[in-house]
C-alpha positions, 0 to 999 in steps of 0.5 A: 733355287732346286725344292725340297732337299731333305735335312734331318726332319725337315725341309731346305731350300737349297740356293744353285747359283749355277744352275748345274746340279750339285752334288749328289743331285743327279742320284735318288732323287727320294728323301733318306736319312743319312748316318751320322760319321763316326756313329757308334756301330752299336745299334743300341746304345744304352744312352742317346748322345748328340753331338751336333757340330760331328753332326754337321761335320759328317753331314758337309763330308759325307761322299755319300748320296745326299736327300735332294731331286734333279734339275729335270724333275724339279723343273717338271714340277715345278711346269705342273705347278704352274699350269695347275695354278694356270688352269685354277686361274683360268677357270676362275676367271674363266668361270666370272666371265662365262657370267659375264657372258651368260648375262649378256647374253640373256640380255640379249635375249631378252632384249626388246627390239629397238623400235628407232631401226623402224624409222632407220629404215623407213628414212632410207626408203625412196619413192625415186628407187621404186620408180626405176624399179617399176621402169626396169620390170616393165620395160618388156612384158615379162610372162613366166615361162620365157627368156625376159622371165628368167632374165628378171629373176637373175637380176632379182638374185644378183641384186639382191646378193650386193644389197646383202642377203646372204644366202640367196637363192634362185631355185627351179621347178619343171611346170605345165604352163599355157600359151597361145599358139604363135601363127593360129589366134584365138578368136570368136567369129560370129558367122551368117546363116550360110556361114560367111563371117558377120563380124570377127573379133580382134586377136589383139590389142592395137597400141595405144601409146608408144611403149604397147607397141611390140611384137612380143606382146602376148595374144589375149588369151585364158592359159588352161583353155582347152584347145578347140573349134566349136560353133553354135548359139550363145546365150548370155549367163551374166557374170558366170556365178553359180546364182546365174546360172541357176536363175537361166535353168530355175527362173528365165526357163534358158538351157545353156546345155550345148550352147555357147556361154558368154559372161562378163569379167568380175565378181569371183575368179574367173576359171569358177566362172568357167566350171560352173559353165561346165556343170551346167553344160555349155560347150564353150566360155567367151569372157569379156569385160563390159563397161559398167565393170570397166569403164564406169567413168564412161568410154568417152575417157578411156586409157591413155587419158585416164586408167577405164579400159579403152573397147578392145581392152582385153582381161588375159589370166588363167583359169586353173586353180586346185587345191591351193594352186601349184603344178596342175601335174604334181597337186601336193608335192613339188614339181622336181626333177624326178617327181611323178606326174600326173595325167592332164587328163586328171587334173582337173583342167578346163574341158571347154574352149574359153577365149576373152574378149575386149567390149566392142567386139562384145558389143557387136556379139550382143547385140545379134542376141535375140531371146528374152529381155536379160534381167533389170540388175543383168543389162551392162553398161554397154551403151545402146543395147538391151542385153537379151538372153538369147540362145537365139541370134537374129537371122539364124547368125551361129557363134563359133569358137576356136581356141588354139592354146597349148600346154607344155612345160617349162622352168619357172625361178623362185628367188630367196634371200635372207637377213638372217637372224641374231637371236632366233635365226630358226624363226623365218619371217617371209615377206614375198611378191609374184615377178611375172606379168601377162604382159607389161604388169606395172600394177600386177605384180611388178608396183609390188615388185618394185616395192619388195626391191626398195625394202630389201635394199633398204632393210639389206644396207641397214644390215650390212651397216650394223645398223640393224640386226632382227632377232628373228631370221627376214626372209625375202622371197620373189615367186615365179608363174603366180599368174597361172596357179600361184605356181612358185609359192606353192611349190617352194611351200611343198618342198619345204614344207617341214621346215616352214611348218616348225619354222614360219612365223608369219607370210606377208604378201604383197602382189599389187602395192597400188591398184587404187589411192584411196585408201590402204587395203589388208587381207589377214588372218586375226591374230594379225590384226592388232600388228597390222594396226600399230604397223600403220599406226607409224607410217605417214600417210601420202602429203595429198589433199583428204589423206591424214597425218596417218595410214591408220587415221586415213584407213580408219576414216574411209573403211572402218568396220562400220559405224559401231565398230571404228576400227579399219577394216580387214577382208578375210584371206581367200585365195588369188596370191601366194599366201595361198599355199602358206595357210591352206596347206600349212597353217602359218598365219598370212597377211595381204597388203595394197594400197586400193582405190575407193570400193564405191565404184562398184568394180570388180578390180582396177580397170585395166587389170591383166590387158596390154594397157597396163604401162608404166605410163599408167602408173607414173602419170594416172595412178602415182605420180609421185610414188607416194602410194608406194612408198607408204606401202613399202614402209608398211610391210617393212615396219610390219617385217620388223616387228615381227622379227625384233619383238621379243614377244610376238605381236599375236592377238589370240582374243581377236582372232576367237572373236572374228571367229565368233561373230562366223559362227554367228552368222552360220547359225543365222544362215543354216541352224534352222535348217539343220535342226530339221535333220537333228544338227544343231551346233552345240559341240561347236558352242562349246569348242568356242567356249574351250577356245574363249577360255583359253585365249584369254587365259594364255594372254592373261598368263603374258601380262605376267609373264617373267619377260627375263626367262628366254625358255618361257619367252619361246615357250609362249612364242612358239603358242603364238605361232602354232595356233593357226597351225592347229586349224588344218585337219590332214584330211582337208575341206570335203572335196578339198583335201590339200585346203587343210585350213577348217577356219579359213579359204577361198569360197569353192565358189569363188576362189578370189574370196575368203569364207569362215568355215569354209566346209560348212558352206560348201555343205550347206549352199543350195543343199536341197538340189544336189545330187544326193541330199541326204548323203550331203546332209551326212557329210555336215553332220560329220564336218560340224563334228570336225570344226567341233574338234578343230577348235578344241584342238586349237583351245590345247594349243593354247593350254599351259603346256603344264595341261595335258590330257584334260578332255572338254567337259 
């Protein structure tokens, strides 16, 4: 059918059965009026006549071109019209379908995570799997920088790929590590007055079971201790804390300068013992594990019959943490190829020889000490021995300390895997554990490594099967060289600081998963207390006598804050594990989880800590034979990660944070306000900052309660405010004297890197201020830092304030 054929003053449709052009269709396709045959020649007739018969005859017989279109043109026009109609229909259909998709997308964006996935995840985790992972990782020593360490890194990478994590990457860093000489062992010798040997410390731990008979066990040493041989008198310095050295000098009348010091492990980080020994003038330090701290059950029942440390057991360990940790030669920056590296002499490495020994050797050495009897609270657990202060030894004996450590640069490896988020893939919930151990490392860190592997396997399986699609990305991290100075995690944080600072939701750490079987234990920034409580409420506790229905129940019963506050106790985050750089450098909210021993035992750590006897047998036969405790930690870790990754609104509570800070400020006032007032320093500006912060936190949570949860942009805005609260506590200048410790509210104590102080800058500056080298200068530093704290509190308050409010100064 050929459209739009003109005739007279109307259009006709002309049929064409053949499809070929009708006569004249190949001519001009424009519409034209044709003269009728035999029409009068007079162009202006006096009378207009119309003869239809003649008109129709002329129309049929005329050989002049008719008013019509060609077939090609008609096909083209038809195609254009069809296309237009198709486009119109497509637009209409597309609009309606896009609305449906948008509604579906909005529904997905705002859909709360399926809490039943938590149970699926818990059901997938198996204690037997954790046991086999632990067996594998403890089958050989795996000290950082060794071939065994790299082999484990490759194994983790390959397994995570199998589990379905994607992408999986292995990041290498070339860092400064430390090792004892393989030929010349470190030792402590007691010399007779004529120079002959009276006694000599063991240079290695004797094997006590089949597992520990190995040629690749590193001999006892303290990493980064200065090499050297020294000989002199000896002073017993208790735990080697600053207050112990002060008491020796100020009260007990013993000068450590020029002498070798001997200290027992415990109470504080070993590196801080060395720092204080250097400050007070010691030329060397001997460390040992006293039975009062590591064999409380008595030396008659020790490993392999119990978990108590035997007499020749020796705690290895690093002496170095400056800033937040990391490669000593690249502070603040990643140790990549081409990175500038400082000289070893300029980065604060120990300057004196240091060597650890067992308590059997320590008893011989301490038994030779003369001088005044040590205070009663300094008396240890070595039977039949009265602890003396020294410095002299019987019959003019001397102590000789020989250390042959070497610092060398070697590569260490992190393994990073991911389950990508389905809605907010640019928000990262990060879980991590370090992989390196001093020897077999069955507790530290392999109990945590085994749990991390089972968590990754379980989540990966559910993800591959389509049963788990977290809203936000979950990042799995296996760190290298943590034992030396939190190196792997710190280098990674420093390399990707800009990305992590914008995208990381929280860092969830499990260093040791089980160091006891009494109760659960957590360290955390206060905004995550509630999230931890909720996760532990979802996890059944171990099915053993004395334990209750859930991990939370047992924790609350055995470790409450106080009789007035029945909530489970949560410690401040300090240092000593891989959360340090996340919180300290970037202000990323952080958590550390584990199952713990009963702190009423008054021990400083689990007894076999960092010794050769920390074996698979210790864990599988003594500490957790059925791996119930490992499984409980795995489930809590997984549930906490899932809730942070899947909740539409992040389960952060700013009000808890504020209340915790207020309690810390009250303690600071009780301790220091009167002394500060003598210098005209008050807490007024800090109180004003806390008032602003309290108000902002209350208003934000009130706003959340009435939030339009159907608006994804509004949800994202509030989540960012919650996430960035901890970032706002960071100061680019860092804490006084510690520029890489940037978190003003929480950081490790400068006197004990293991312990987390609240407002550590104030604590550091006020400590023993009247005896500082320049008290007036230090008081000025106090004034300045009090101002910084007040400013920081106001800054955090503005972070929590409605985004439409900007530029309002505190009243």
